[in-house]
C-alpha positions, -999 to 999 in steps of 0.1 A, spaced: 532 804 229 563 784 238 582 791 271 615 775 277 624 763 313 653 739 311 651 732 348 644 705 373 608 699 380 589 677 404 580 642 393 542 650 390 546 680 367 543 660 334 509 645 346 497 680 356 507 694 322 490 665 304 458 671 324 458 707 313 465 697 277 497 716 276 524 705 251 558 699 267 590 680 264 609 665 294 641 645 295 658 624 321 691 639 333 723 621 339 733 618 376 759 646 372 733 669 355 707 660 382 732 670 410 739 703 393 702 709 387 695 702 424 721 729 433 704 754 410 670 744 424 683 749 460 692 785 452 658 790 434 638 777 463 659 795 489 654 827 471 616 821 469 616 813 507 636 845 514 611 866 494 579 848 506 552 867 524 544 852 558 513 834 545 533 815 519 564 809 540 555 774 551 549 763 515 582 778 503 601 762 532 585 728 524 597 732 488 632 740 501 631 709 524 621 688 494 652 699 475 674 693 505 659 658 509 666 651 472 701 664 475 708 642 505 695 612 486 715 620 454 747 624 474 742 595 497 740 617 528 719 604 557 697 627 577 715 617 609 748 629 594 733 663 587 718 665 622 750 655 639 769 681 619 743 707 627 745 699 664 783 701 663 782 735 645 757 747 671 781 737 699 811 752 681 796 784 668 761 787 683 727 790 667 707 820 657 685 823 687 701 854 701 692 874 669 727 889 667 738 911 638 775 917 633 780 953 625 818 955 620 852 940 629 887 955 629 920 936 626 
């Protein structure tokens, strides 16, 4: 039975499918398609991490990090740029260490 995916997969998936004697078709995306697919994959992996049981959380976070690394490479963003921005935002707005939940505001 055929199942359509039309989504970004890891580089090793074709070899895995071949070893399982699964018929499949892959195609290389343009850079613009790849960047859009990475954005979709980011949402997919973030959702999986959010829904993960504690025993699978490390794996799901690793998948999320893999997508983030690929996005940084695709967009020419250096890790030190992200870390510097993260630190500045932490200085400006704080982190999440105090476990605060905003209940309401009024203007």
